N, C-alpha and C positions, 0 to 999 in steps of 0.2 A: 798544469804546474807541477815541476819536479822538486821532491823531496828529498834532501838529502839526512835530516835527522829530525828526529819527533819524539814527542813527550806522549806516552799512553798511558791514560788512570785506567787502571783494572778494576772494576767495580766488585762487590762483594759477593753478588750474584755468578759473579763468574769465577771469582777465587774459590769459593766453597763449595764448587760442582766440578767432580772430576772431569766429565766430560767437558763441559765449558772452559776449563783452565787449559785441558790436553790441546782443545783446539784453538783457543787463543794463542797459546804459546808456539803452536805448530805453524800457524801463518805468520806470527812476528818472526820466527827464525827463519822461515822462507825469505822473507823481506831482507833480513839480515843476510843471509848465506849467497842471495843472488844478487846483494849488492844494490838492490833497490833501497834500502835504507842503510846509510853506512854507520849512523848511530841511532841506538833507541834506549830511550830511558823510561821507566816504568815506575809509575807512582801506584802503590798498593792502596785500594780503599781501606777504610775501617771494618766494614762488614758487620758481623753478627758482634764484634765486640764493641764496635762503636754503637750499636744500637742497644747492646746492654749497659752502656755508658748514659745514654739518653734516659731510658727508662729509670735507672737508677737517679738521673738529675730530676725526673719528673716526680719520682716517690720522695725522695728526700731532701731534694734542693741544695744539692751538693756544692752549687754556686758556678759560675761562669767560667773562672780561670781552671778549677779543677777539672770541671767537665770537658773544656776545651783541650787542656794537654793531656787528659786521658784518652779521649778520643783519637787524637794525633800519636799517642803512643801506639795505639790499636792498630793504628798503621804500619810502624815499625815492626810491630810482632807479625803481623800477616808478612810484611816484606820479607822478615829472617825466616820466617815457615816455609815462604815460597823459594827464598834461595836454598832451603834444604831439598826441596823438590826438583829444584834446578840448579844444581851444585855448579855446574859449569859458568852459570852467570856470575858477574861480579856485583857485590853490594857496596854502595857507596854513600857516603854522609857529606861529602863537599861535593857542589856542582862544578868547582874546579877542576876536579877529576874528568867529570864529562867533557868540561870545555876544552880542556888541553889535550884529548885523546883524538886521534886519527879515524880509529874504529872503536865502538863500544856497544856493547848490550848488555845494560845494567840494571839494578833493583836501585830504586833510591830511597833511602830512610830518612823521611823529613825532620824527626823528632829535634836533634841537634842543630839543624839547619834555621828551624822557627824559632826555636829558642832566641838564637843570636839575632834574626831578622824576624822581630816579634812586631810585624805590620797590620797582619788579617784580625779583624774583629774577632773577640771570644765569645761567640755565641753559637746558637745550632743554626743559622743561616750559611754558616762556611763549613762545608765538609770537603773531602777530597776532591770533589769536583772542583771548587775555587782554588785548593792549594795545588792543583795539576796546571792550571791556566796562569796561576802566580810563577810557578817555577819555569814555566814556558818563557814567560815575559822576562824571568831574571836571563835565561839561556838566549835572550834575544831571537827566540823563534817567531814566527809570524801564525801559528795555527796551535791547535790542542786538541789530541783525540780521547774521547771518553767511551772506554769498551764496555758495554752493558748488556744485559741478557733481552734488549728489545732493539727493535728496528730501527727506530728513531722516534718521532713525536707525530702523533697522529690528531687530525681533527675530529670532531663528534661525528662525521660521517665515515670516520674510520679509514681517511685517505692519508697517505702517508705526507708530510710537511718536508720536503726537500730542503727549503731556506726559509728561514723565519728570523726577526729582528727581534732584540729583546724587547722594543716596545709592543711588537705584536705577539709576542708570546705571553707577556704579562696580559695585554688585552683579551686575549682568548681565554687564558687561565681564570681571571676575574670573571668572566661571562660565561663559565662553566662549558666552553666550546672546545675543550681537548678532550680527546677520548682518554676514559679511565682505563689504560691497558696496564697497569703496573699493580701487581698482586698487594693485596693487604698482610702487612709484616705481622699486626697484633690489633687488639680491639682499639688500641688508644691512638696510634700514630700510622697514616699512611704514606709508604715510601713514594717518593717523587722523582721523575726522571731527571733533573737537575736542582741544586741547591739555589735558592734565591740570590745569594751574593754573587754568585757565577756571572749572572746578568750584569753586575755592575761593574765587574772586571771586565768584561768583554766590551763593555762602553769605555772604561777608562783606558784600556790598553789598546783598543780597535782591532781586538785578536779574536778571528773566529775559532769556536769549538764545533767540532765535528761527533756525533753521536754513530758509533758504529756497534753492531750485533756481534759478539764473539764466539756464540752459541756452534754446537757441533752440526747442527742441520745445514750450516750454510758457509760461505768462504766470503763473508762482507769485506772482509779486511784485506785480503788480497785483491777482490776484486775492485777495492776503493783505489789501491795503488796501480792497478793494471791499466797503462796506456791505451791498449788497443780496444778495451770494453768503454763502450760509448756512456756518456756521464747519465743519461735517462734510463741506462739500465743497471745502475748502480743504486744499493738501498742505503740511505744514511738521511741524517738531518743536520743540516748546517746554521747553527745558531750564529747572527753575526749582530755587529752594531749599527745603530742608526746612522753612522758615517758613510758604511757602505751602500746604502741606499742611493 
């Protein structure tokens, strides 16, 4: 499949590690400069700021609305900080700017957009993963990419799952058949490879999500978009809806 434009959600573990973010942006820049992708829109994750809001909510019960918007604003803040690191990129708050451009490599600050388009639930089932897929759907894109510090989703035998439906993912998760490869962020909360609402959006929009590793020890992003590399040698997990089966 040939891609011309894509949404990339950049996870907190990538954003907050200098080697990870350098590797990710080097690969995305190569895709753009070599015109493999003509349009790239980056959705920044909330990272440690969003985790702090979550901890605050756990401790003080600040309420779903305040927690929701504070976590989304943390995405904006990370986007602004990312733009300072990469000033050649444009920051946008309106999707129309991206839609109207013939070529664009930009960072999307989602707070204002989501204030106007307040459709997603206000709870911790919704994170930047869901927001990225929601934005991809608004842009009428048929896929979404989640750049994380993991190679994908693994089963309990530590085998990479290249493609998995939302139903099968929930089935394996609920029966403890997924490998616990994500590091523990605190004594209270364990980070997860994806948020639960993302699975509902994948089903609703019939739009797949790909998990790719943006770390410096590999070139997973470049490899995924390289057509002369056979698919069996590419490292990723594709989450699909039941409709694709």
